[in-house]
N, C-alpha and C positions, 0 to 999 in steps of 0.2 A: 365702290366696294365689290369684293369678290361675290360670286354667286352664293346665296345662302347666308350672307352676312347679316349680322345683327347690330344695331348700334343703340347703346343706352345713353341716357342723358344724365344720370346721376352715378354716384358710386355704387349703389344698389347691390344686389346679391352677387353680381360679378366681381365687384371691388372687394367685397367682404370675402369671397372664395379665395382671390388671389392673396389677399393679406393673410388669411388663415394658412393657405398652404405654404406661403413663404415662412411664416412663424414656426410651422411645424419642421420645415427643413432646417431652419436656423437653430431650432433647439437640439437637433440630432448631433451626435458625436461621430468621429471616424471619417470625416470628410478629408480629402486631399486638397490642400489649400495653395493656391498660387495667385501672385500679383503680376499684372500685366499693365501696360501703358499704351493703350490705342489713343492717338491724337493727344489731347490735353487731359485725358481722363486716367485715373488710377482704377483699374477693374480687378477687383478681388474675386477670384473663382473659387468655388467649392465644388469638387468633382466628386460624385459618388463613384465608389470602386467598381460598380457594374456598368457605368455608363460608357458609351463609345467615344468620349470626347478626349481621350488621350492624345492621340497623333494631331487632331485639329488644334489643340491648344498651343502647339508650336507654331501655328501660323501668326500669332500674336506677337508684337514686339515686347521684349522683357522691360520690366520697369526700370528706369534710370534717369539721371538728370535731375534738376532742381526745379523750383517754380511752383506756383499754386496751381493744383490740380483737383478737379472734381472727381469725388469718388462714387463707385457704383459696385454693388454686390450682386452676383449672379450665381445660383445654385444650378449645377448640370447633373441630371439624374435620368432615370428611365421612367416611363409611363407606369409601368408595374409598381415601382417603388412609390411614386407619388400617389397612386391610387391606394396604396396600403396605409398612407397617412391621412388623407382626405378624400372623400368622394368627389369625383368630377361632377360639375353642373349638369353635364350631358353624358349619359352612359357611353354614347357612340364615340367619345373622346378616347376611350380605353381600348377602341376596337380599330387597329390600322387597316389600310386596304380600301377605305372609303374614298371616293374621288372628291367629295365635298371639301371645300376649305371655308372656314368662317374667320372673318376679322372682326372682333367684338370690341367695342369701345365705350368706355365709361369716362366720367369727366376727367379723372386723373389716373386711370388705369387702362393698360392695353394688354390685349390677348390675340394671338393667332393660332387657330387649330388647323393643322394641315393633315386632313384625314388620310390622304393618299400616301403620304410619308410617314404618318404616325408621329408628328411633332407638335408639341405643345410649347408655346413661347408666351410669357406673360411678364408684366412689369407694373410696379407703382412708381409713378413720376415723383410723387411726394417723398416717398421712403428711398427712391434711387436704389431699388432692390427689385430682384425678380428671380425667375427660373426658367429653364427650358428642359423638357423631358422628351425623351425619344423612345419609341416603341421598338426599334430596331436599327439596322444600319442607317447611317446619316445620309440625307440626300447630298449630292454634289456640291451644292453651294455652301451647305453648313460645314462640310468637311474642309473647304478651302478657306472661306470667310466665317469662322464661327462667331456667334453672338452679334451678327450683323443688325438684328432687329433691335436690340437692346442698345446698341451703340447709335443707332438711327434715332430711336425714341429720345434718348438723353441729348443727342446733339440739337434736335429740333426744338426740344424744350428749352434750350439755352440760347436760341437764335444762331445756332451753328448748322452745319449740313455735313452729311456723309454723302459725297457725290460719287456716282458710279462713273469713275474716270481714272486713268492713269495720270501719272505726274512725273515730269523729268525736267531737270534744269541745273543750274550752278550758281555762282555768286552774282550772276546778273538777275536772278529770279527763275521762276518755275513756268512751264507751259502745262496747262491742264489739257488732257487728252480725252475728249468725248467720242463715242462712237458705238455702233452696235457690236455685238460679239462676233469676233472673227475679223473685225474691220482693221486690226492692227495695232491696237492700243499696247498690248503686251510686247510685241515685236519692237515698236518705237521706244518704249520704255528701256528694254534691253539693249537696243542700239545706243542710246544715250549713256547708259551705265558702262558699256564695253568702251565707250570713247573717253571715260573719266567724268561724266556728269553724275549727279545724285538723282534719288527718286523718292517720292513719298508713297510708291505703290504703283501697281500696273492695272488695277482693277477697281479699287475703292480709295478715296483720299478725304480726309478730313479737311474741311475748309471753314474758317471763321474770320469775321471782320475784325480788323485792327483799329486801334485807336485813331491812327492817321488816315483812315478811310481806306486803306488797302485791305486785300484778303490774304490770309496766310494759310498755306497748306501744310498739313502735318501727316505722317504716315500712321496708318491704322494696322496693317499687316505687314509682316517681314518676308512675305513669300511672293512669288511670281507664278503665273500659270503659262504653260506652253501646250499646244496641240501636238499630239504624237505624230500627226501626219503634216506638220507645219513645212511650208516650203522654204521658209528662212529660219535657220536654227542658230542657236547661241551656245553651242555645247561647251566651248572653251571658257566662257564666261561663267556657266553654270556648273563646271567641274568642282566637285567637292562639296556641292550644296546637297544636303539629304533631300530625297525625292520619295514622293509617294504618288500612286495613280488613283484617280477618282473612280467612283462606282461605274461610270459609263465606260471607263477604259480608254476614253478618248483623249483625256487631258491629264498632264503630269503637274503637280505641285511641287515647286522647288523652294526649299527653306533657304532663300538666298542670304538673309541676315546671319544665318548660322555660318556660313562660308565667307561672306563679304559684308561685314556690318557697316563698314564705311560707304557702302553703296546707298544706305538710307540717311537722308537729310533729317535733322531734327525738325526743322521748319523752313520754309522758302515762300517769299512773296510771290503771289500769282501775278504774272505779268501778261499773259495771253492766254487764250483759249483756243485750241486746235480741235476742229471736227475731223477725225481720222476716217478716211475711206480708201479702199482699194482703187487704183486707176482703172477706169473702164477702158473698154477696147479702144485702141488709138489714142488715148489720153496719156500724156507724159506725166511722170512723177513731179512734184513740186509742191509749192504752197501759194496761196493767194487769198487776200482779204475776203471775208464774208460777213454777213450781218448778224447782229446779236439774236435776232429771231431765228436764224439758221442753228445757232448755237443752242438756244433753248429748245428747238425743235428736236435736236440730236439728243438732248438730255431727257426729254420728257418720257418716252416709252419705257426705258429701264427705270426711271425714277418712280413712275406710277406702278409699275409692275412689281418691282423688288423691294420696295420700302412701303409696307402698309401704314396707313394713317398720314396725316399732316401733309398730303399731296400739295396743297395749296401753298402752304408755308415753304415747302421744299422748292416748288417751282418759283415762287416769288425771290427766294434767296438766289437761285441760279440766274434769273432775269436780271436782278440788280448786279450780280457779279459780270454778266455778259454785257452789260451796259457800262461797266466802269474799266474794262480791258478790252484791247483789240482781240477780235475774233478772226480766225483764219480756217480756210479748208486746206488740209493736208493730205497729200497722196503720196504715202512712202513708197520709195523703190524697193525692190526685193533684194536688198543688199544692206547689211548692218552699218558699215561705214558711211554709205551714201546716206542712209536714214539719219544718222547722227550728224552729219554735215548739214542736212536740211533743217533740222531743229536748231543748230548752231547758228545758221543763217537768219532763222526767224527771231531767235533772241537778239542777234545783233540789230536787226531791223526794228524791233520793239525798243531796244536800248536807245538807238540813235534817235527814234521818234519821241521818246520820253525826255531826253536831254534837250532836243530842239525845242520841245513844247515849254520847258522850263526856262530856256534861255530867252 
């Protein structure tokens, strides 16, 4: 757990405070309501008029389609407004600018206080409801992937996973793209989309086991991120997609779903995992088989750092997934068509191997 973290074993005062705060927020009137569908969930958002979550909401996919979906309710507000309704357990929570981050866990409640960014995120797993409160401008990750922690907590409680990975594929299935920030996940995703493939996202993908033993990928966010100084660009593909720049002014968030809704698949079967990395000096682009352990190791740092709680459950999920599908090392070339051809060849290879095994 993060420095300064506290863990509680029962519902206790923390669980009572989260429930009381949620009840006070739910009792209020005047919220702006919106419904979104990240993965297989119906997410009903109630946004306080003073909160900074207007543009980030557009990152989520709009609700559509049929089928059974698990519902979750989240209120997005400001720390100031939350403190006017219920006193925080720790007065420091209302004072942004502290470097301390606390991840506090009760049996069926989750809470993260990020003192540096002035962000409080809380959820009751039993009630499938919670809130997030900001003291000021949103940090970069919350602006591009809002409510990530709530979606992670709900996913894990249901035996699913929100994987820090891109995803691209077609009727043959999907390749899950793992890798560090800057490794080329977004570029590889955009290359596939530009070549007519579909995506479930370039940075986070919802994955759940299916009844037949396979794993199914679904999109959470309808955006893609690009670095403003990227060597490989996809300007033609992103033309017409509303764009906003993150706080660091280094990354652009493109609302690709608004311009090309067909780019996002409803769901795709995961057929392979690719650990994406930039070719080292003298190393040619291409792909080659790698071990499940290498795939798990590629997923571990960001899974542990970016998704508080249930690290063991998340890593077990990714380990099972890596053991059930072939894993590859992928070194994308600095060219979109060539990168798309590489993913196409990988999917062909996996498809032939699968059909051969069945025969």
